[in-house]
C-alpha angles and dihedrals in degrees: 000000000000125000089257087065092056121098108272092242090059098049111108096226094049092045090051092052093046102041105015132254093282089069093064128086122237089259093052093049090049090048091057089053092047091047093190137041130217132259108308095004133084121224090260093051090048090049091053091050091050093050089051091048095051096034097234143010091257093055091049091051091047096048118120120243097261094050093043095050094050091067118096113261094019132094146146095302093051090046091053091048091050093049089051091051092048092048092050089052091050092049091047090055092043090055089061088058098046119138110289097021115126123235105257099200142330088259092054091050092048091050091052094049091047091053091051102041113020101087100049112116089214134045118278121188114206137179130209107206116209138185126232091279092051092251117149118263099168145331116221133182097214110172135027129193144164125284086275096062149298127262107237118199113202092197091062092048090051091048093053092044089055093046090052092043087230122181095193141009139203113212122209142172137167131240108218088201087070093236111120097197112126117243126216088257090054091053093047095052090046092054091045093050092044091054095044094047091047088065089067094039096255115139124217102220097182147335112224120198112205117215133171099279106007148019125242117216115210089196090058089049090054091243097127 
């Protein structure tokens, strides 16, 4: 039975239009992207098989071209389509953090930082530079390291804060392990940056550690 043979109320596309994309499962959303199945399988059944093969929707979306194209029902054209969709999503989120836009909420900021940093296989230390009204001046990925950590140079952070004429910053880095708990080294570099930036009247509002499923706020932990 193909999806066209299903009752209209059960078809993923029709359900999305009627109830919104949040009402669909990962497999149903993926099925809409796939559009068609393969011999003997509907698009939804194929989507379920792909999610089982990759382990999760996120892992499928993050797969490299060679791995992606090996899966049944996928190929170069689908990979190109997926990369275009992902890039549109990134640019849509970036537009909400354009210069002069205010931070809407801690949750909004965390979602943005997760989208930028979560999938790196190595640590990336980034800084969100803000003006005195907490409007975005710039977001910069400043330091990269191995899976064991990144070397963060306070002098460079100070230099960029001065160049941007920033009044405040939000620090962030990812944990490739997926665990968002702050380490002793994370706390030390946060304290060091806070103290150094205070000398030029720049506040450290928070340091967000990006894990696999969540962000940890050092400000909420009382560690800043």
